[in-house]
N, C-alpha and C positions, 0 to 999 in steps of 0.2 A: 427227177421229179415224177411222182406217180400221178395217175389220173385221179382227179378229185371225185369223192363219193357223193358230193352234194354241191349244188351251186346256189348261192344266196345273193339275191338282188336287193340292195338297200338304197333308199333315197332319203337324204337328211335335209331338213329345212331348219335353219338356225337363225333366230333373231336375238335380241338383247337379253331375253329372259326365258326363252322356251326353245326346246329342241323337239321337232316332230320327226319321227322315223316311220317310213313306209317300207315294209318288207314284202317281197314277192309281188310287186305291182299293186300294193294296197290290201293284200289279203290279211296282213297283220299291221296294225297302226299303233304307235305309242306316242304320247305327248308327255314330255318330261320337263320340269323346271331346270333352268340352266343358270347357276349362280357361281361363276368361277371365283376363286379366292382373290384374284387380282385381274385387272383389265388385260394384262399381258398373257394370261393363260387362255390360249385359243385352240389347244390340241384336242383332237377327237381320237379315241381308240376303239377298235373293234376286236373283241376277244372271243375265241372259240373255246368253250369249256366241254365240248363233246369229245368223243373218242375217235371220230373220223376226220379226214381232211375236208375242208370247205373252201371252195373258190368263191371269193367275195367280189362282186361288182358294186362299187360304191360311188354314188354321185352326191356331191355336196353343193348346196347353194346358200348364200347369205341373202336373207330377204329384209326389206325395209320394215320399219316398225309400223304397226297398225294405228298408232296414236295420230289423231287428226286434230290439228290446231284450227279452231274456228277463226273466220275472218274478222 
């Protein structure tokens, strides 16, 4: 294994309909709709389309829905 040329830190927050991605401690943020074809599709993939090696530190957390049911 060669030394990586770049280190990428990602934090993913996933709920029932949205994925939020925080890269490099929040320097880059993306919010994406998440609509899997079936409830069993729960995989997440990280792909490098660059030319160099990238070491990825990935943290993933499932968060509760923000829907509030009134009393």
